[in-house]
C-alpha atoms as one frame of an Amber mdcrd trajectory, in Angstrom:
protein
  50.412 107.818 104.765  49.259 107.906 101.184  51.985 107.733  98.545  52.203
 110.195  95.674  54.408 109.959  92.628  56.125 112.359  90.282  56.878 110.691
  86.978  58.388 111.391  83.584  57.242 109.736  80.381  59.178 109.662  77.143
  56.759 110.105  74.269  56.981 108.632  70.766  58.049 112.063  69.434  60.951
 112.027  71.963  59.400 114.758  74.090  59.026 114.355  77.844  55.860 114.602
  79.885  56.048 115.178  83.645  53.099 114.397  85.880  52.012 113.752  89.445
  49.554 111.150  90.717  48.538 109.227  93.809  48.077 106.001  91.810  50.894
 105.437  89.333  49.563 102.148  87.952  46.129 103.591  87.199  47.583 106.784
  85.731  49.920 104.811  83.463  46.969 102.754  82.213  45.117 105.968  81.359
  48.150 107.349  79.510  48.690 104.121  77.547  45.033 103.778  76.531  44.484
 107.430  75.624  41.782 107.716  78.294  41.858 111.509  77.917  41.870 111.980
  74.113  42.731 115.697  74.287  45.707 115.213  76.621  49.316 115.883  75.649
  50.263 112.213  75.689  47.260 110.802  73.831  48.620 111.602  70.362  52.207
 110.816  71.363  51.827 107.128  72.177  53.493 104.736  72.713  54.908 106.060
  75.955  57.733 104.876  78.161  57.963 105.494  81.895  61.561 106.661  82.282
  61.537 108.067  85.824  59.432 108.188  88.952  59.921 109.019  92.600  57.681
 108.555  95.620  56.489 111.158  98.105  54.497 110.942 101.322  53.480 114.610
 101.069  51.306 115.421  98.035  52.175 119.120  98.299  55.875 118.349  97.979
  55.107 116.074  95.011  53.160 118.847  93.270  55.932 121.371  93.934  58.515
 118.930  92.559  56.436 118.288  89.425  56.163 122.030  88.781  59.912 122.438
  89.276  60.813 119.598  86.880  58.418 120.919  84.225  60.503 124.116  84.085
  63.775 122.239  83.600  65.642 121.989  80.320  65.658 118.736  78.385  69.306
 118.192  79.369  68.504 118.570  83.061  65.529 116.178  82.810  67.758 113.632
  81.072  70.380 113.960  83.806  67.673 113.185  86.379  66.394 110.249  84.327
  69.926 108.868  84.010  70.687 109.374  87.703  73.521 111.769  86.860  73.141
 113.912  89.941  76.519 115.628  89.493  75.318 116.948  86.132  72.131 118.266
  87.750  74.196 120.671  89.828  76.111 121.955  86.792  72.968 122.250  84.671
  71.365 124.354  87.391  74.046 127.027  87.061  73.107 130.019  84.978  75.451
 131.485  82.443  75.762 135.249  82.374  78.110 135.492  79.396  77.840 138.670
  77.352
């Protein structure tokens, strides 16, 4: 089975970029060299790979990427830091008036 990856980059402006690829090494090279000059990361180099996970199902990888992109910065940082207990708490919505 072909591997796919969901990854998070920390950009020089401290923002996060989440992506999905079937070749992480090649994709990282393209990010680092500014291969796509109009891309989000091109003007935010240097970049640091701070998280990645592997998938055997590309559809699940794409769904996971879309989900992470909607997360708050705090929730992304909990994932990056492996703080899975915090992920649960950060997923709770507050309905305070």
